[in-house]
N, C-alpha and C positions, 0 to 999 in steps of 0.2 A: 504494500500500500504506500502511495506517495506521502511525503511529508505534508503537513497542513500548516496553516499560517501560525506565526508566533503567538504565544499566549497573550490574550487581551485581558488585563486585570479588571475585575469588577469588585465593588465593595464586599460582596459576599465571598468571592473567591479569595480576596486578600485576608479575610477573617477565618479562612478554612485551610489549615496547613495540609499540604500534600496534593491539592487539586489545582489543575490549570485548565482554563477554558480557552479554546483556540480562536474564537471569534465572538462577536457580539452583534446581536440583532435587536430590533425593536421588541420590547416586551420581555426580554430575556431575564431581567432582574426579578420580575414578578414570578416567572416560572421557576427560577432557580435561586431561591433565598438561601441564606447561610445555613439554616437548619437542614434543608434538603441536601445541600452539598456535603454536610457532615455525615448524613445518612449514606450518601453515595460512597464516600471515602471508607466508612466502616464496612459497608456491604462488599465493595470491591476487595478489600483486604481479606474478608472472610471467604470469598468465593473464587477469586481469580486463580489461586494455585490449583484448585480442583478443576476449574474450566480448562486450564492448559493441559492438565493430565488427561482429561476426557478428549480433547482435540487430538492429542498424541495417540490416544487409544483408537480414535477413528482412523488415523493414518496407518496405524499398524494393522487394523482389521482390513482396510482396503488393500494393503499390500498382500495380505493372505488371499483375498479374492482375486487379485491380479495374477497370482501364481496358480490359479485354478481351484482354489478353495470355494466351498459353498456355505452359505449361511444355514444355520440349523437351530433347533431348540437347545438350550443350555443344559448340560448335565448337572451343573452345580446349583441349579435353582429348581430341581425337581420337586422339592418339598413345598415350595411356594405354589407351583402349579397344581399340585395334588391336595394342598391344604384346604380346610374348610374355614374360610374367612370372607368377610364382605367389607366394602368401603363404608365410610361413615354415612349416616343418613343424609339425603339430599335436602337442601333448603327449599322452602316453599316456592321461592321465586324461580327456581330452576327445575321444577317438577315437569312442566309442560314446555317442550322445546320443539314442537312439531315442524315449525318453519322458521329458519333463521336467515337473515339477510346480512351480507357482508359488503364491506367497502372501505374506502379511505376515510380520513378524519377531517376533511374540510367541512366548514360549517353547513353548507347546503346539504351535503351527503348525510351528515350526522342528524340534522333536523328531519330530512325526508325519511331516513331509515328508522329513527325512533318513532316517527308518526305513521309508519307504513302499514301497520296491522300485523307485522311479523311478531312472533313471540320473543325473539332475541335479535339484537343488532350486534354483530361482531365488528368493532371498530379496529381497523387493521393498520398497525405500524410495520407490518412485515411485507408480504408479497404484493399488496396493493398500494404501497407507499414508496415513492422515491425518497430516501432518507436524507434530503438536504436539511441543514440545521434549521432553516426557516420553516420547512414543512413539519419537522418534529415538534418544535416549540409551539407553532400555531395549532397543531393537532392537539397537543396537551391543553392549550387554552380553550379550544372548542369543547373538549370533553369535560373539562372542569365547569365551564359555563352550562353545559347540558345537565350535569349532575346538580348544579345549583338551581336549574330551571329557568335561566335567563338568557339562553343562547338565542340569538336572532341573526338573520342574514337578509340583506337586500341585494338583489341581482343588479348588475350595471344597467343603466338606461340603454334602450335600443330603439332606433328609428323615432327618436323624439318622445318616446314613452318611458315613463318611470319604470324601473325594474321591479319585479315581484318581490314582496316582502314575506319572509318565512319565519314562523314562530313555532314553538313546541306545543303539542297538545298537553292536557293535564297529565300529571305523572302516572296516574293509574291507567291511562290509555296508551302509554308508551311501551315500546319493546324493552326488554331487560338488556342492559348494556354489558357486553363482554369485550375485553380488549385483548388483541393479539400483539404481544411484543415480538421483537426479532429473535432469531435463533441463536444458539450458543456460538456459532461460527463467526458472527458478525461483530466487529468492533464498532464503537462510537468514537470516531476520530476527532471529534470536537471536545472530548473530555479525557484528560490524562490524570491519572492518580498514581503518585509515586513514579512518574515517568512512563506508565503503561496506559494504553487505551482501556477504558471501561468496556465491558460487554454491552452491546447495543440493547439486548433484551433486558439486562439488569437496569439500565438507564430508563427504558420505557416503562417497566413495571414499577420501579421505585418512584418515579415522578408521578405516575398516575395514582399510586396508593397514597403517597404523601398528601396530595391535594384533595383526595376524594374519599378516603377511607371512613372518616368520621361522618361525613354527610350520608354516605351509603349505609353505614351501620345504623344511623338514626332512622333509616327507611326499611330496616330489616333486610338489608342486602349487604353487600360487601364488595371489595375489589374482586372482580371475576376475570379470569384470564384464560385464553386459549394458548397453549404452549406448542410451538411448532418444531418440526424437524428433529425430534429426539431420536436417538439411535439405540439407547440402552437403558436398563434400569438404573445404572450409575448416573446417567445424565438426568433422569427423573429425580433421583435422590439429591442431586446437586440443586435442582430447582426447589426441592423441599427445604434444603439448607438455606437457600436464598430467601424464600418466602417466609420461613420461620424467623429469619433475622429481621426482615422488614416488619413483621408483626411485633417482634420484641422491641424494636426501635420506636415504633409508633404506638405502643401500648395497646395493641389489639389482642383479643383472645386467640389462642392457637386454633387454627383451622378457620378463622374468619375469612381469609382469602381462599377462594375456591378456584379450581382449575378444571379445564377439559384438555386432554392431550390429543393432538393430531397424530394418528398413526399413518405416516406418510413417508416412511423409509423402510426399505426391505429388511434391514436388521431389526427394526422395532417390532415388526409383525411377529417375530419369533419370541418377543419378550412382553407381550401385552399383559399377561398376568403379573409379571414382575414390575412393570411400570405402574399398574394399578396399586400394587402392594406398597411400592416405595412412596406413593402419594396418598395412601389410603385415608388419611385424616382430612383430606381436602379435595380429592378428585371426585368429580361428578359424572365423568363420561370419557369415552374415546370417540374420535371422529375419523371417518374414512377420507383422508386427504388424498383423493385418488390421483390427481394430476401430479403432485409431487411424488407420489408413490411410484408412478410410472417412470418419472425422472430418476428416482432412486434405483429402480430396477436396471435402467440403462447404465447408470454410474457404477453400480455394484458389479455388473457383468461387462464392463467396458472392454475387457481383454478376453471375453469368452466368445469365440467365433460361432459357437453353436447356440447362442442366445441373443442373436441380433433381432431386434423387434421390427415388425413391419411399420409402415407409416402410421402416424398417430391417429388418424381418422379410423383406422381399423382396430385400434386397441381400446375396445369399449368394455364396460363393466359386465357384459355378458361373456367375455372371454374367461375360460375356466380358472386361470390363475387369479384374476381379479374377483371373480365370484367366490372363490375359496377364501380369499382375504377378507371380504366383507362378511361372509357367513361366520368365519371364525371370530371376527370382532364382535358380532352380535352374541354368539354363544358365550364368549369370554366375559363381556360386559354384564350380561343379564345374570350369569352365575354369581357375579360379585356385587350385584345391586347398583350397577352404573348404567348410564345412558349409552346406547350404541347409535351414534349419529351418522346419517348418510352423507353423501358427497354433494359437490357443487353442480348446479345447472347453470352454465355460463351463458345461455341464450339471452338475447335482448330482443325486444319487439322489432319486427320489420314493418314499419308503418306504411311503406309505399308499395307493398306487394302482399295482398291479403292471402293468396294461396301459399306463398312461401312462409308467411307468418303462421298460418295454421299448421303447416308441416313442422315448423320449429316447436310450436306449442304441443303438438302431438308427441314429439320426441321427449319433451319435458314430462308430459303426463305418463308416458310409458316408463320413463326412468324412475319417477316418484312412485308409481305403482309397484315396480320391482322392489324398491327399497322398503315400502311399508309392508308389503306382503312377505318379505323376507324376515321382518322383525325389527327393522330400524325404528327408533323413537323420534326421529326428526330428520330434517334435511336442510340443505343450503340452497339459496338462490342469490343471483348477482344483481337482479333488477326488480324494483317494486311490482312491475306488471306480472311477474311470475308468482308472486305471493298467493293470490287467490287460486291460481292453477294448482300449486303444490298443496295449499291448505285444503282444497276440496277433496283431493285424493286421500290425504291423511285423516281428515274428518270422517270420511266414509268408512275407512278401514281400521281406524284407531280411535274408537269413541272415548277411551280413557285418556288421562294425561300422558301416559306412556304405555309401553307394552313389555315391561320387564318380565312378565309372566311367560313370555314366549322364549323358552329356554334353548330351543334349537338343539335338543339332545340328539337329533338325527345327523348332525354335522360331524363328519369324520375327515379331518384335514391334516395332512402331514407335510413334511418338507417338500416332497416332490410336487404336490399340488400347488404349493405357494410359489414355486419358481418355474413352473412349466412355461415354455416358450409358446406363445400363440402363433398359429399359422397366419400367413398373409403375404402381401407384396409391397413393393415400393414403386409408385408411379411417378411420372415426371411432375404431375400436378402436386403430388405429395411432397416431393423434393423441393420444388419451387415454393410451395406453400410454407414449408418450414423456414426457408430463407426469408420470405417476406414477413412472416410473423416475428421472427427474431429481430430483423432490422427495424421494423416499425415499432416494436415494443421497446427495443433498446434506445431508439431515438427519443421516444417519449420519456423514458425513464431518465435519460441523461438531461432532459429538459425539465425534470421535476415532476413528472406525471407517472405514477406507478400502476394505473388502472386504465386500460385503453380499449375502446371498442374497435374490433377488427373483423370485418365480414360477419357482422351480426352476432359476434361472441364477445363477451367482456373478458379480455385477456389480462392476466397478471403475470408475475414472474414465473409461476409454475409452468404455464404452457410455453412460455419462451424457453424455459430450461429444457423441457421435453424436446422442443424443436432443435435447439442448439446441440444437445447431447446426442440426438439421433444423427444429425449431420456428421458429428465427429465420429460416431461409431461406424456409420456407413463408409466414411472416407478412410478409416484406419483399420478396417477389417478386410483383408484381401478377398477379391472375387465378388464383391457386391455389385449388383446390377439393377437398373430399372426394369420394369416388367416388359419393356420393349427391347431389352438386350443392351441398352446403353450402359457402358461402364460408369460406375460412380467413382469419380476421381477428382483431383484438384482442378483439372481442366473444366469439368462440368460445374464445379463450384464457382470457378472464376468467371465462366461465361454467364452463369445465373446471376451472380452479383453484378456483373457489368451491365446486364440487361434490365436489372431491377428499376433503376431510375426512370427508364422509358416506360416500363410497365405501370409504374405508379403515377406517371404524368405530373401534373402540378401538385407539389407536396406542401404548398404554403398553408393549406387549410388542415393538414394532418397534424395531430399532436406530435410535437417535436420535429416538425418538418424541416426546420433549419439544420437539424443534426443528423439527417439521413446519411450523408456522406461519412460522417464520423462513425455512425453505427455500422455501415458497410465495412469500413476498415477494421473495426474491432471484431466483428463476426468473422471476417477473413482470417485475422490473426488467431483467434480462438480455435477455428476449425483446422488450421494448418499445424497448430502446436502438436508436438509428439505426446503431450500429456493432456488428458481431459481436465480442464480447470474445474475445481470442485463446485463453484457456484459462479454463475454469470455475473452476479452483483458484486463479486469481490474486485475484479479489475475495473468494472464500471464505476464503483464507489470512488475510486481515486480521481475520477473525472468530474465529480460534482462538488458543489460548495457545501 
């Protein structure tokens, strides 16, 4: 990661030994008072050695996979998997999560999502957010105002007309707020403690809890988090250490902070019982983070020529390995008294084509019907228009708040089922589509936008990661071809990248249109590299403020 600007002193930072902030933007002092900085210092010192150990463990595990090893259930945790235990009782506010909407933390999105009629709004500092310093601090301000109940937003004037004014509905009509911090692998380069970058996820979680825990507690809620990209029970235990530390520093009862964990890495699917056990005093569920799960499959098996995936459009939840993953998650969660949450419907309305829109909505209905009849307790959507579509399916088939009684004792899933390669092909349209999605998403992300509509799908970092890692795997596994016999090689990549600007046409209206050229260059570099970069956002982060 490139160096960032020299530390900019603030009164709070001067009063807090050990911490340095790399820049200063409007409103920063209100978001980061001295007491919060002291919490960040204490939290970092308690957690950072463990974080570095876990990141090293990831590297060692990936080296094992690169040498031909396969993930499997752990022998040393058999007692946890076979034991008779359950997670702590779920709070009333999180009993019914049948439809959740996700999105970034800008004021308009926060208001619309909380007012949307969904049961939960997941405010996302991770895959839907480009983590510029301004975005992060403004997002925390928006969420704090939402918790207080005074968040408002007025859209810019247009065509001589005043912009629309947005306000929150009464609190008891709002969705429950859950926040997704960043994963363990991401640093927050604007905050150094003892000369080290703080973990981005620790920063996100601690800032939110500091400003909102007491207000939420007074409303019989608490800081609720979605924890992303965990790979092991030890990583879950590290979050337990971090959240217990925050509770202690803020004077909160143990377990006041609740979490849902996304099962979106191939290693983690073999440790779902163990992850639930490590967080058993505060965890309320697991979620099928299916897009990142596919990305993790690609990354785990990046050196396995016999596990090259077909184009992403063919890797659907009806494929046996994804069906096995979702059914094992349901069985595991319900045995332990936790929610089994379904995955994302990324479709957005197609307003200018009624027939195409109905086809898209039919796909959403089929996906949600598959989830609820399999035993999931809820699902995700990316657009408010999909809430009634998903809600109708879950209301019809899940009359209670959840369906923990669906134990799925019929499910028999082993290692081979979880890693089975699906059949399929790679078409020219699929190859070119991966290139386009990567470039357009990267350009928007570099420009400060982490949630981008592309071809009537709301794309975030997860789908860009699938596309980018597929390109790398196809290019670096000998003998890969398109279904028309064309060799997949660097010449094909170069010609596709060279033709993309003409295919896109005028990019001035596209999110991040001015950075398309930069995104093309970056994707070319990542695709040519002899090593698959762990996360697209790591090299891209060095290019944003």
